[in-house]
N, C-alpha and C positions, 0 to 999 in steps of 0.2 A: 421868360426872356432869359436866354443860359446865358451865364460871368462873361464867355468870352465875347459875346458882342455886344456887351454894355460898352465898351469904349469906344466903339464907331459910332453912337449915339450922339446927338445933340442935348445939351442938358435942358432942362425945364421943362418936361413932361415928367409925369411918374411913370413907374411900370404899369400901371393899370390903364393909363393912359397911351403906354407903348399896345399894349395887349391886347385892348378893343381898335383902336387905329389898323393894327395889322389884322384881325378878324376882319371888318369891315373892309380890307384891302382883297382880301383872298375870297374874302362872300362876294364881290365885286368880279373877280376873277371868274369863278364858277359861274356864276349870273352871265354871265357876257358869253363864256360857252352854252348854254342854254340858248342864247339870241344867236350866234352865230350858226348853231346845231338843232333848228328848233324839233327835227325828228326823235330828241331825246324825250322833251316834253310830250307831244303825240303821241309817242309808243306807251306812255305812261299813263293818258287817258285812254287807248285805246278796249284795253282788255276791261275798266270800270264800265264802261257804258257799254261794253258786252255783257257785263254780265248784269246789269240793268234788265236790258234788253230782254235777255234770255230769261231771268227769271220773275221778272213782272210778266211777260207776254205766255210762255212757255210752261213753267212751275205756277206761278201765281194762283192757277183756279183750283190746282190741287194740294196745297199748302193753307190749312186752316191755321189762323193767328189770334192772338187775343186783346186785337185791334180791329179786328175786324175787315179791314183794307190789309193785304198782303203788304203794296207798295209802298203804304205808310209805315208797314214795319219793318220792310225790307233796305228803304233808305240810309236810316242809321248806321245798318250793319254793312252795306257797303260805305260809308264814309269810312268808316274803320279801316274795314280793308283794304282802300284807297292809298292811306296814309303807312298803314302796316307793311303792305308790298311795295309800297314807295321809299321806304328805307330804303330794301337791299341796295336801292342804287346809290349809297352814301359809300355801302360797301366797294360796289364794284367798282366804283368812279374811283375810290382810295387805291385800290388796286392796281388798276390801270394807271394812274398817277406812279404809283410806286415800279412797276414795270417799266415804265418809260425815264425812270430817272430823276421824275421830276421830285419827289418826296426828298430825295437826296441834296436835289439844289436848293429846295425851302432851309433846309439845316444848314446846309452852309451860309446863311444869311442871317443878319440879325436882327434877327425876329423872334415873338414869343413861341416857343414850342407850343401853346394849344391853342395859336392862331391857326394852323393850316385844317385842322380839325373843327374847329370855331366857324371858320369860313365855309369849308365843306357842309354842315349839319345846318349853318342856318341859310346858306343858299338854297340847300334842300327842303327847308322848311317852307323859305317865300315860297319853292316851285308846288308845294303842297298848297297852299294859300290859294294859286290860282285853280289847281284840279283840282279840290275841293269845290272852289266856285264854279268850275264848268260842269260838276256833278253835280251840286244842286240844282243847277240850270236844266241838268237832263231831267233830275230827277222829276222836276215842277213840269216838265212837257208831259210827263207820262203820267200825270196823279197824283203825286205825291205832294202834301200840305202837311203846313204846321197847326199842331193844333193847340198850341202856348200862348208866343207870341214873339215880336222879333228880339225881346232881350234875350229870353231863353234860348232862342234857336242859337245865337251868338253864342253863348256861354256854352251852350254843344261843339259849336265848331273850335272854339279856345281849346276845349278839352280833349276833343281828340288830333287836333294840331301839338297840343303839348304830349300826347300820348305818341306820334309819330317822332317827333322830335327825340324823347327818350330811346325809342327803339331804334331812330339813325347812328345814336351813338353806340348803341349795343352791335351794329352793323360796321359801324367804322373799326371796331374792333377787328370782329371778324378781317375786314378789308387789310387790314393790317398783317394781319398773317396766314394772312393767303399770298399763294405763287404766282398768281396771276388772276386778270377779272373771273374767267370761266368758273375758276377753282371758287373764288368766292361765292358768286353765286349758287354755283352747287352746292354749297356748303349751308350758304344762306336758304334758300330755301326750304328744305327738309325740314329746319327748325321753325320755320314760320307755319308751313303748311297747315299743320296739324290743329298751332296756335286759333287759325283764322276759321276752319270747316269745321272743328267740335268743338264751336260756339253758339251764340243764340242770333250770329249775322244773319244768319238764312230762314232758320228753323226753331220753333221754341223748345228748350229742353225738355219738356216734359215728353216728346216723339221720341228723345234717344233712349238706349238702354239706360237701366239706373247706374252699371258702372262706369259708364260713360257721362252720365250726369256729375257724377263727383268730381271727375276732371273737369269738364265744362264749365261748370259755374262756381270755379274757385281760380281762374284763371285770366290773367288781365284782359286780354280777348274779347271775354263775356262781360267781364265788369264795365270794360270802356263802354262797348256795345249800348248795357243796361243804362249805364247811366246817360249818354247822349239821346237815346230814344225816349228816355223819361223828361230830360230836359225839350226834346222836340213836340213830343205826344202828350206829353202829361203824365204823372204819377207821382208816388215819394220821389222827390229828387234825394235830398240828402246824405243818406247812407250809398247808393250807388255813386255818386260826385265824391264823397269825402273815398270811398274805396278806389275811383280812378285814380285820384289825385295820387293817395299812397302809393298805389303799384308804379305811376309815372314816376313820382320823384323820386321814389326807389330806387327804379331802373335807370334811370337818370344818374341818383347819387353813386350804383353801382359803376356802370358801363363810363362814366367819362372819365373817372380819374386812370380808369385800368387802359383806355383805348392812348390816354396822353401818355401815358408811362411805356405801353407798348411803342410810339411811335418815337418817343427821346430812345428806344433801344431798336430801332430798326436799322438796319444796315444798307 
């Protein structure tokens, strides 16, 4: 909340209370956009469904995996890929709001400066819940099976949603720094593409050249995919989960303040 906005607000609610209220209001506004323009959600689900079908039925028979079943190996990677690419939508949406002058309108209102970004990222988190649920249903239809239990499966879902949420703040910074939505997308895609495809999402790291393994094995997408895979398929979970949490919380701690700072300086 800016100091100039404080006198216009009724007394009796704390600063934190106003921030939460403002964030929920912006979240509702962005969710209403998805309701009125359902194609925004539909388009974000078509690509991962196509990846599932293509890798499952075209490449699946040619790729050997430690689990024996490629579809079981594939789906955790598709889950992480889905929330990672979905995070680009946060930046694109903010860049579009900035171009239309909506961000400037929000800045003139007596509201918390973090609410616009918090509302956008929270709405995109809720969208990810829907998209991941749909992807899980598609996965089960094409043969994916959980080898652990419902509890571990849900923990894996929470872990990948947290990772997507952290990335959303990073791409919020990109969106606020871009001239328009097209520039935001053109900037974000090259940043994320190598992380997703040079990872363990689709093939075991052992099949990659040694120099690429060094990168692929120590970047956040691989760490999160391995953690989700361990939770859903079995295997040691302690270290992968802790490493994934460290990446997600570290990215969130880095990008959230930077994005809010950039928002405050946006003209």
